[in-house]
C-alpha positions as CSV (number, residue, x, y, z in Angstrom):
1,M,224.0,30.0,122.2
2,K,220.7,29.4,120.4
3,W,217.7,27.5,121.8
4,G,214.5,26.5,120.2
5,I,211.4,26.5,122.4
6,K,208.3,24.7,121.2
7,I,205.1,25.8,123.1
8,L,201.9,23.9,122.8
9,P,198.5,23.9,124.6
10,R,198.2,21.3,127.3
11,E,196.7,18.0,126.0
12,V,193.7,18.3,128.4
13,L,192.7,21.7,126.8
14,L,190.7,22.1,123.7
15,D,192.9,23.6,121.0
16,T,190.3,25.4,118.9
17,Q,192.8,26.5,116.2
18,G,194.2,23.0,115.9
19,R,190.6,21.6,115.7
20,A,189.7,24.0,113.0
21,V,192.7,23.0,110.9
22,Q,192.1,19.3,111.6
23,D,188.4,19.7,110.5
24,Y,189.5,21.5,107.3
25,L,192.1,18.9,106.4
26,N,189.7,16.1,107.0
27,Q,187.0,17.7,104.8
28,N,189.7,17.6,102.1
29,S,190.3,13.9,102.6
30,Q,193.7,14.3,104.3
31,G,193.0,11.7,107.1
32,V,194.4,13.7,110.1
33,N,193.9,12.2,113.6
34,Q,194.9,15.3,115.5
35,C,196.3,18.8,114.9
36,R,197.7,21.1,117.6
37,I,198.8,24.6,116.9
38,G,201.5,26.3,119.0
39,K,204.5,28.6,118.9
40,Y,208.1,28.1,118.1
41,I,210.6,30.7,119.5
42,V,214.3,30.9,118.9
43,L,216.4,32.5,121.6
44,D,220.0,33.5,120.9
45,L,221.6,34.1,124.3
46,K,224.9,35.8,125.1
47,Q,226.1,33.0,127.4
48,T,228.6,30.6,125.9
49,D,228.5,28.0,128.7
50,V,225.9,25.4,127.6
51,A,224.5,24.6,131.1
52,E,224.3,28.3,132.0
53,S,222.7,29.2,128.7
54,K,220.1,26.4,129.0
55,K,219.3,27.5,132.5
56,K,218.7,31.0,131.3
57,A,216.6,29.9,128.4
58,I,214.4,27.8,130.8
59,E,214.1,30.8,133.1
60,I,213.0,33.1,130.3
61,T,210.5,30.6,129.0
62,E,208.9,29.8,132.4
63,Q,208.8,33.4,133.5
64,T,207.8,35.2,130.3
65,L,207.0,33.0,127.3
66,I,204.5,30.5,128.6
67,N,201.4,30.4,130.7
68,P,202.0,27.2,132.8
69,L,198.3,26.7,133.4
70,I,197.5,26.1,129.8
71,E,200.8,25.5,127.9
72,T,203.7,23.1,128.0
73,Y,207.1,23.5,126.3
74,S,210.1,21.7,125.2
75,I,213.5,23.1,124.6
76,E,216.3,22.1,122.1
77,S,219.8,23.3,121.4
78,L,220.2,24.8,117.9
């Protein structure tokens, strides 16, 4: 079972990479209000049961892939 995990910096934190890209785009007349840069990870798990597989993907994400103090995530089935 495959899961896509989108990880972004928390909204209250300054995203320096996103800000740099936003400034560059606006310098080139692209009209961008906000740009945030994050990570996208695809997990292909051995579990075939959807509920069990999602639970495992969330466990891996929360224990290994994110820093909950500065990042948020969303998960989707692929």
